[in-house]
C-alpha positions as CSV (number, residue, x, y, z in Angstrom):
1,M,6.7,10.2,1.6
2,M,4.1,10.1,-0.6
3,N,1.1,12.2,0.6
4,M,0.2,13.0,4.2
5,L,-3.2,11.6,5.0
6,H,-5.6,13.6,7.1
7,G,-8.3,11.5,8.7
8,L,-10.4,8.4,8.0
9,K,-12.1,9.7,4.9
10,D,-8.4,9.7,3.4
11,I,-7.6,6.0,4.8
12,H,-11.1,4.9,3.6
13,T,-9.9,6.3,-0.1
14,V,-6.3,4.8,-0.3
15,I,-8.4,1.6,0.8
16,S,-10.4,1.4,-1.6
17,N,-8.6,2.8,-4.4
18,K,-5.5,0.2,-3.5
19,R,-4.9,-1.3,-6.9
20,K,-5.5,2.1,-8.7
21,I,-3.1,4.0,-6.6
22,G,-1.4,1.5,-5.0
23,G,0.3,1.7,-1.7
24,V,-0.9,1.6,1.8
25,A,-1.9,4.1,4.5
26,E,0.7,3.7,7.3
27,A,0.8,5.7,10.4
28,S,4.1,6.2,12.2
29,M,2.1,5.5,15.7
30,I,-0.9,4.9,17.0
31,Q,-2.6,5.3,20.8
32,L,-5.7,4.3,21.9
33,V,-7.3,5.6,24.8
34,S,-6.0,2.4,26.5
35,G,-2.9,3.6,26.9
36,E,-1.8,0.7,24.1
37,V,0.6,2.4,21.8
38,Y,1.2,0.4,18.3
39,V,4.2,1.8,16.4
40,H,3.5,1.5,12.3
41,P,0.2,0.5,12.2
42,V,-0.9,-0.5,8.3
43,F,-4.7,0.3,8.1
44,T,-6.5,-2.9,6.5
45,N,-10.1,-1.7,6.6
46,V,-12.3,1.4,7.9
47,D,-16.0,0.2,8.5
48,L,-18.8,2.8,7.7
49,S,-22.4,2.4,9.3
50,K,-25.1,5.0,8.2
51,G,-22.3,7.6,6.5
52,Q,-20.5,7.6,9.8
53,Y,-17.3,5.8,10.9
54,V,-17.4,3.1,13.0
55,S,-14.5,1.2,13.4
56,L,-11.1,0.7,12.3
57,C,-9.0,-2.3,11.4
58,F,-5.0,-2.1,11.1
59,I,-2.3,-4.7,11.5
60,D,0.8,-3.8,13.8
61,E,4.7,-4.6,13.5
62,D,4.3,-7.8,15.4
63,G,1.8,-9.5,12.7
64,M,-1.4,-8.8,15.0
65,N,-4.6,-8.0,13.3
66,I,-6.3,-5.2,15.4
67,M,-10.0,-3.8,15.2
68,T,-11.4,-1.0,17.6
69,H,-13.9,1.4,17.6
70,V,-13.3,5.0,16.6
71,D,-14.1,6.7,19.9
72,Q,-11.1,4.0,21.2
73,I,-8.6,5.9,19.4
74,A,-6.3,8.7,21.4
75,V,-4.1,10.1,18.8
76,I,-2.9,8.7,15.6
77,K,0.9,10.5,14.5
78,G,2.3,10.7,11.1
79,L,-0.7,8.8,8.9
80,Q,0.9,8.4,5.4
81,H,0.0,7.2,2.0
82,K,3.0,4.8,1.3
83,L,4.6,2.9,-1.6
84,I,4.8,-0.8,-0.5
85,C,9.0,-0.3,-1.1
86,Q,8.8,2.9,1.1
87,M,7.3,1.0,4.4
88,E,8.4,0.9,7.6
89,N,6.2,-2.4,9.0
90,S,8.3,-4.9,8.0
91,Y,6.0,-7.3,8.3
92,V,2.8,-6.2,6.1
93,K,6.1,-5.2,3.8
94,Q,6.7,-8.6,3.5
95,M,3.5,-10.0,2.6
96,L,2.3,-7.1,0.4
97,L,5.6,-7.9,-1.2
98,Q,4.9,-11.7,-1.8
99,D,1.3,-11.2,-2.9
100,T,2.2,-8.5,-5.5
101,V,5.0,-10.5,-7.0
102,Q,2.8,-13.5,-7.0
103,Y,0.5,-10.7,-8.9
104,L,2.7,-9.3,-11.1
105,R,4.1,-13.2,-12.5
106,K,0.3,-14.2,-13.2
107,L,-0.6,-11.3,-14.6
108,C,2.6,-11.1,-17.6
109,E,1.9,-14.7,-17.4
110,I,-1.7,-14.1,-18.7
111,N,-0.4,-11.3,-20.9
112,E,2.6,-13.4,-22.4
113,G,3.0,-12.2,-25.9
114,F,0.4,-9.4,-25.7
115,V,1.6,-6.2,-24.6
116,T,-1.7,-4.0,-24.3
117,H,-1.7,-0.6,-23.1
118,T,-3.8,-1.9,-20.2
119,F,-1.7,-4.2,-19.6
120,K,1.4,-2.3,-19.4
121,K,0.0,0.5,-17.2
122,E,-1.0,-1.9,-14.2
123,A,2.2,-3.6,-14.6
124,L,4.2,-0.4,-14.2
125,Q,1.8,0.7,-11.3
126,L,2.8,-2.6,-9.9
127,V,6.5,-2.2,-10.3
128,R,6.2,1.3,-9.0
129,D,4.5,0.0,-6.0
130,I,7.4,-2.8,-5.1
131,S,10.2,-1.2,-6.6
132,V,13.0,-2.2,-9.4
133,K,15.2,-3.8,-7.3
134,E,12.6,-5.8,-6.1
135,L,11.5,-6.7,-9.0
136,K,15.1,-8.0,-9.7
137,K,15.3,-9.2,-7.0
138,H,12.7,-11.7,-7.2
139,D,13.5,-12.8,-10.6
140,V,10.6,-11.0,-12.1
141,Y,11.0,-10.3,-16.2
142,L,8.6,-8.3,-18.1
143,P,7.9,-8.2,-21.4
144,F,8.9,-4.9,-21.9
145,S,11.6,-2.6,-20.4
146,V,11.8,-0.5,-17.3
147,E,14.1,2.3,-16.3
148,D,15.5,2.3,-13.1
149,K,16.0,5.4,-12.5
150,L,12.3,7.2,-12.9
151,V,10.3,8.8,-11.0
152,H,6.2,8.9,-11.6
153,L,4.6,12.4,-11.3
154,N,0.8,12.6,-12.5
155,D,1.1,10.0,-14.7
156,R,4.0,11.2,-16.2
157,L,7.5,9.2,-16.5
158,H,10.3,11.5,-15.8
159,A,14.1,10.7,-15.2
């Protein structure tokens, strides 16, 4: 578990800063006023109007993209910020894994021969998000070494 989220503002922060912090905002369950229940929704957008949260978009486990007015939300349980490799929603997890691996390959291709601090930092963030296991599974090779058992704590690497 990364961090517990406490509301729409936290969901908006995770979505807005996705490139910096990685991961997604995922809940264990969301129930609408109409009684509909969605398990493991991954939140994709929060709309604001005049400083008020208006609507919330999420993708359910079946891949259905749903947008609802905030007044139609009855309950959100287990709201967390998770890395891609920690997600429960398998549909979105596969989609994000493919996108991230493709982006990482392109990033390595563009920076071929130049291992700058900025490139290394962004590549390590992406690896942290998908896991070293997935990196190896998709045959992605970085121009620098990455340890299998590293844990990120406050931008410092600890074995």
